[in-house]
N, C-alpha and C positions, 0 to 999 in steps of 0.2 A: 657516582659509582665507586669512586675512590674511598668515600667515607664508609660505604657498605663493606668494601673489601677490608678496610682497616678494622671495622667492628668485628667482622667475621674472624679475622686472624687473631683479634684480641680475645675471642671467646675461649681459646685454648681447648678446642673440642677433643683433640687427639688423645690426651692423657685419659680423659673420662671414657672415651670410646675404648681405649686400650684396656682399662680396668674392667669396663663392663663386658667387653667381648671375651676377655680371658676368663673372667669369673663365670660367665654363662657357659663358656666352653667346658670348664671343669664340672660345673653343677649339672649341666645337661648330660655330659658324658657319664658322670657317676650315677645319675638317675636312670640310665639305660643299661648299666652293667648287669643288673639282675637278670634281664631277659637275654642278654647277649652271651653270658657265660654261666647260665643257670646250672649246667651239669658239671662244671669244673669246680672241684673242691680244694684247690690249692690254697695255701695260706693267703696269697694275694687276693684271690677271688673271695675267700671268706671275709677278708677285711672290707673290700669294696661292697660286697653283698650285704654285710651287716650294717654298713653306713646307710646304704640306700633303703634297705628294709626298715631301718629305724625311722628314717624320715617319712617313709610311707605310712608307718604305723602311727606316727604323730598326726599326720594328715587325716587318717581314717578315724582316729579318736575324736578329732575336732568335728569332722563331718557327721559323725554319729550323734554327738551331743546336740549339734544344731541342725538336725536332719530336716526339720520343718522349714527353717530359714534357707537352707541350701536347696531344698526342693523349689521354693519360691524363686530363688535365683535362676534355677534351670527353666522355670516357666517363662521368665522374662527373656530367655534366649530363643524361644520358639514361638511365642504368641504375642499379639499386640496387648500392651498393658498400659492402663492409665494410673499414674501415681501423683498424688498431691501432697504438698508439705505446707504447713502453716507454722510460722516461726514468730514467737512473741517472747517478751522478757519482763521480769520484775526486778527493779532496783530498789532495795529496801534497807532501812537501818537508821537508827537515831543519830549516828555519827555523821550523817550527810549534812554538809553546810548549806547555808541559804543559797549560795551561788549554784548549787547542784539541784535545787528543787525543780527548776524548769526542765532541766535535762531528765530528771526523774519522771516528770509528767509525760514527757515525750516518749521515753523508753517504755513506760508502763502502759501506754495506750496505743502502741504501734504494733501492727501485725503485718508480716511480710509473707506473701503466698506465692507458691510456685507449683504449677501443674504441668505435667507432660504426658503425652501419649506416644509411645514408641512401638513401632512394628519392626522387629528384627528380620522378618522374612521379606516383606515388601520394601524394607529399608526406607521408611518414612518416620519422621520425628516431629512432633508438635510441642512447643514450649510456650507457656504463658506465664508472665510475671505481673503480679498485682499486689495490692496491699490495702490496708485500712488504718486510718488514724482516728480513734474515737468512732464517730459515726460517718466520717468522710471516706468514701471508697477511692482508691487510687489504682487506676488501670494503666499499666505501662505499655503493654503490647503483647503480640503473639508472633512467634517465629516458627517457620516450617523448614525442615531440611530433608533433602534426599541426597544421594551421592552426586547428583548433577547440578543441584541448585539450592538456593536459599530464598525464602520469601518472608518479608517482614510486614506485619500489619500493626501499625503503631496507633496509639490512642488519640493523637492529635490530628489525624488525617484519615480520610476514607480511601486513600491510595494504597496499593500494594507495591512494595519495592521488591523487584526481582533481580537476583544476582545469579548468573550462571557460572559454574565452576570453570568452564572452559574459557571464560572471558577474563580471568584473573590476570594473565600475562599482558593482554591488550590494555587493560585498565592501568596496570603498573607502568607501562610504557607511555601512557597518556600523561602521567605526572613526571616520569623520568625516562626520556628516550633511550638512555643507555642501559636500561634494565635488561639483565640477562639471566633472570632467575627462573623459577618454576612457571610453567604455563598454566598450571592449575593450583588452586588453593589447597586442594586435598580434602574436600568435604566427605569423600568416601571413608576417610580414616575415622570419622565420628561413629561409624557403625562397626568398627573393628573391636573385637573383644580382647585381643592380645596386645601386650606391650611391645612386641616385636613382630616383624613379618613372619608368616608361617614358613616361607621358604628359608629364611635365615635360621629359624629354630630347627627345622628338619635337617638342614645341611650340617649344623653344628652337632646334632645328635648322631648323625651318621658318620661324619668325617672324623670327629674328635673322640668318639667313644673308643674306637679301636686304638687310636693314638694313645690315649691315657693308659689303657691296659698294657700296651706294648712297651711304653716308655718307662713304666715303673718296673725296676728289675726284680725278678723272682727271688733272688737271694737276699733281698732286703726284708723279706717277710718270714717270720717264724711263728709257729703256733704250738700250744700245749694246753692240756686240761688243768684247770686250777679251781679250787673251791675258795670263794671269797665271802666277805660279809658286806651286805648292802642293807642299810637301815636296820641293823640289828638282826638280820636274817642271813643264814648261810645259803649261798647259791653256788651250784656247780656250773662252771662256765668254761668256755673255750677262750683262752687268752691268745690274742694275735698281736704281734708287735711289728711295726714297720720302722726300720732304722735305716735312714739314708745318710750316707757320709757326705761330707762337704762337697766332694767332687760329684757325687751322684745328684745332689741338689742343684748344683750349678749346671750340670749337663742337662737335667730335666728342664730347667728354666730356659736355657739357651736353645734347646731343640724346640720348645714351645714357641718362643719368640721368633725364631727363624721360620718356623712353619707358618705362623700368622703373617709375618712380613712378606713371605713369598707366595701366599695363598691369594691368587688373583680373584678367584670366585668369592672368597670371603670379603675382600675389599669392595667388589662390585655390590655385594649384598649389604655392606655397611653403608654405601651410598644410598641405597634404597631405604635402609633403616633411618637414615638422617631425614630423608624426605617424609618418611612415615611418622616420625616422632616430632617433627618441627613444622606442623601445618601452618602455613602463612609466613613463615620466616624466610627471608630472602637469601637463597643460596644459589648463585650462578654455577654454571658448569666449571668455571675456573675456581670458584670457591670450594667446590667439592673435590676437585683435583688437588687443591692446596691442602685440604684436610687430610686426604689420603697420604700426601707427601709428608705431612706432619706426623701422621700415624707411623709411617715407615721410619722417619727420623727418630721418633721416640723409641721405637723398637731397636734401632741401631745403637742409640745411646745406652739403652738398657743392656744390650748385649755386651757392650764394652765395659760397663760398670759391674757386670756380674763377676768378672774375673778379679776385680778389686775388692769385692766383698769378702769378709771373713766370717765363716760359719763353722767355728772350731769343733763343735760337737755334732754338726749336721742337724738332722731333724729326727726326733724319736716320737712316734705316736703309737700308743698301746691302747687296745680296746679289749674289754672282756664282754663276751656276748653269750646269751642263752637263747638258742633257737633263732639266731640272727637278730635278736633284739639286744642292743648294747645296754649294759647295766653299770659299766664303769669305764672311765677313760683317763689316760694321762697323755699330755702333749708337752714337748719341751723343745725350744730352739734358742740359740744364742747367735747374735748377728751384729756386725759393726764394720766400719771402714778401717779401723786401726786396732791394734792389740789392746791398747789401754782405753778403748771406747767401745767395749762390747756390751750390748744390751741383751737381756734375757727375758723370755716369756715362758711361764709354766702354767699349764691348765690341768687341773685334776678334779675329779668328782665322780659321783654315783648318780644313778637314776633308775626309776622303775616305772614302766608304762603298762599298767593294768587297766582293764575296762572301767573299774570303779574308782581307781585312784592313780594319779600320776605324781611322782615325787622326784625331785632332783636337788642336788647340793653341789655346786661347783665353786672352786676357788681359782681366781686368776691372779697370778703373782708376776709382776714385772719389775725389773731393776735396770738401772743404767749406771754408767761409770761416773757421771757427774754428781749425782746425789748420794751415791753409795747406800741408798736406802731402797727397801722393797715397797712397792705400791701394791696393795692387796685389795681386790674386789671380790666380794662374795655374792653369788647368785643362787637363790634358793626358791623352791616352789613346792606347793602342796595343793593339788587340785583333787577335789572329791566330787563324784557324780554317780548317783545310784539310779539314774534314769528319770528321777522326779525332782530331786533337790541337789543343789551344788553349793559347795563351800570352798572357796579358793583363796589362797594367799601366795603372793609372789613378792620377794624382797631382794633388792639390790643395795648393798651397803659398801661404802668406801670411807675409811677414816670416820669422821663424825657425821657423815651424810647418809641418810637412809631413804631410799625410794621404795614405796610399798603399794601394792595393789591388793585390795580385799574385795571379793565378790560373793554375793549370795544370789541364788536363783531358785525358782520353783516352777515346775512345768505341770500344769493341770490340763490334760487334753492337748489342745493346740495353743493355749495361752501360757506365755512365759512372763513371770514377774521377776524383776531383777533389781539389784542395787550393786553398783560397781564404784568403788572409791579408790582414787589415786592420791597419794600424799607424799610430801617431801618433809623430812625432818632434819634440821641441823641446829647449831647453837643460836641462830639468829631468828629464824622464822619457820613456820610450819603450815604452808598452804595446803588446802585439800580441795580436790575436784571430785564431785560425786555425779555419776550418771545413773539415774534410776528410772523405772517405768514399767510398762507392760507392753507385750507384743503378741499378736495372734496371727498365725499364718495358716490359712486354709489352702485347699487345692486351687481355688480360683480367685482368692482375694486375701488381703492382709490389712491389718490396722495396728497402729502402735502409738503410744503416748510416751514421749521421752521428756525427762526433766534433767537439766544440767545445772549444778550448783557449784559456785566457786566461793570459798570462804578463806580469809586470812585472819586468824584470830588476833594477830598483832596489830591489825588495822582497825580494830574495834568490832562492833557487832554488824557492820554492813555485810550484805551478801547480794550476789547476783544470781538470779534464777532465770534460766532460759528454757522455754517450753517448745517442743517440736511435736506437732501432730502429723501423723503420716497415714495415708490410706492408699491402697492399691487394689485394682481389680482388672480382670481380663475384659477386653472390649472387642468389638467386631473389627474396627479399623481406625486409621487416622483420618479425620475429616480434613482433607487438603482443601485450600481455598480455590475459588473459581478464577482461573487466570485470564478469562476473557473480558473481565471488567476492571477498570481503574488500575491497570498494571503499568508500572513504570520500569522499563528494562534499563537498569543502570549500565549494563555492559554495552548498550547501543549508543551511549552518549559520549561526547568528547569531554575533555577535561574542563573546557570553558562552559559547556552546557551543564555539566554536573555542578560546577561552582555557582552558576546562575540559578539553577533549580533549587539547590539547598539553601542558598543565601536569601533568595526572595520568597519563593512560594512556600517552601518547607520551613524556612527560618521564621517567617512571620507567624505561621500556624503554631509552631513550637513555642514561640515567645508568648503568644496569647494563652496557650494551654498552661504553661508554667505560671504565668501571672494569675490566672483564675485559680489554679490549684493552690498557690501560696496564700491567696486571699482566704480560701476556704479553710486551709490548715491553721492560719493565724486566728481566724474566728473561732475555730474549734478549740484551739489551745486556750483562748481566753475564757471559754465556758467550762473548762475542766476544773 
C-alpha cells in the first residue's frame, strides 16, 4: 500500500487538475455567455458574445462540410452499429537491405482485423480481434462488455471468463489485503460519451458563467466603430478593446483561485472526475484526499506568487467584429518575476469565416530578457469549399521550419474522395505523411478505404503504406454469449484458485495454442 501511495503522490495530479479545471471553467463560461446576456449590448458583452459566436461559427462550418460524417456519428449514439476495420501495410523500396527482407515479407502479408458491435441504448459492446498472415487465419478472441460485467471468449479455450464490475475491490484485496481503492473498476465509463462527468460540466457552466461576467470590470472595455482592411477588402466593424491593468489581472486571478480553492462542491466533483477518467487505476480514499489537499496547496502557492509577478502593461486584447464574427484581433501581455526578466507575447492577425472560404493569418511574437531576440511564429490558413470540392492549405512557420497541411476533397453524392498531406520542411530533412482514400456515409451504413503513406526523401526511395478498410452498418442487437455454459466466474475465486487455474488449465491450453500457431506462421513464412 505504501508503494501505491508513493506512486500516487508522485503523479503530481493536482497541477494538471488545476490547469484543466480552470481552463474548462473559463471555456465553459464563455460558451454560455451568449445565452445568459443575449440582450445586453455593453462593450463587455459585445466582446464575450463575439468570442463565443465566432467559436460557434467555426464549429458550424466544420459540421456543415462534414454533414454526412457527423450524421453517422449521431447514428452511433442512438442505434446498435457493427463496425469492422482491416489493417494491412506495404513496406517497399530498393534501399531496403537484406536484413530487412524477412521483416518486409511479414509486414506485407499481415492483416489485423477488429470488429465491434456497440449498442449505446442497451449498453452492450462486443469486440473481436483477429488477423491473417498469408493464408493462415489468426483468431485472438471476443470480448463482451456491459456496465456490470465483462466476458472474454478466447481462441485457445471453450470456457467463458466472467468478470463482474462489483467484484473488482474483492479481487484486489485477494492480492493485497491492504487495498483501499475503488470497489468497482468502472466499466460503465466505457459507455460515456463525455470526457468529464455531466454533473461537473453543468456545475461549471452554471456556477462560473456568472462569475466570469461579474469579475471582468465594465470599465476595462471600450468600443467604437472602425473600418479596417482584411485580406485587401475594406470591412466596417465594431472595435472592442479589453484593457486590464496589472492590478485588475492579479485581482481576477486571485479571486478565481480563491473561489476554486474554497469551492467544496467543485472539489467533490473533481474526486468523481478522477474516478471517471482513471478507470482501473488504484486511488484509495486517502489518495483522493491527498490529491485534493495538493490541489488546495497549489492554489495557495499560486495565490502567494501572484503578488510577486510583474505585469507592467497588464493585458490588452482587442477584437474587431462584424455581426459578432471576429475578423481581426490583437493581444499583448508582458510578464515576469523581476524588472530585468520580463517576457512578452503579442498576437495579431485577421480572419474571414465565409461559407465558401475561411482564411486567417496570425503572427505570434514572443521575446524574453535572456535572448533579447523575438521569436516569431506565423499561422496561416486558406480553406475553400463550394459544397462539392475543397482545396485547403494550412501553414505554420518558425525560422527555418515550415509545417504544412494541404488537402483536396471531392464530394459526389454520399462519397467523399480525399487527399490530405502533412509535411515538415527544414534545412536537414523533409518528411511527408499523406492520408488519402474514399469514404461513403449513408443513413444506415458506411464504408471507407484509407491509405496512409510516409515518405522521407533523404532516406532513399523507401516508403511505408498502410491500408485501413472500414465498414459500418446498423444491426438489430449485440449477440451476447450464453452465460449458462462453460462460464468461469473469476470474482468467485480466491487468489490461490486463480493462480492454479491460470497456471495449469489455462496456461497449458495457451502454450499449445501459441506453439501450434507459431508453427503454422513459420511454415507460411517459408512459402512466401
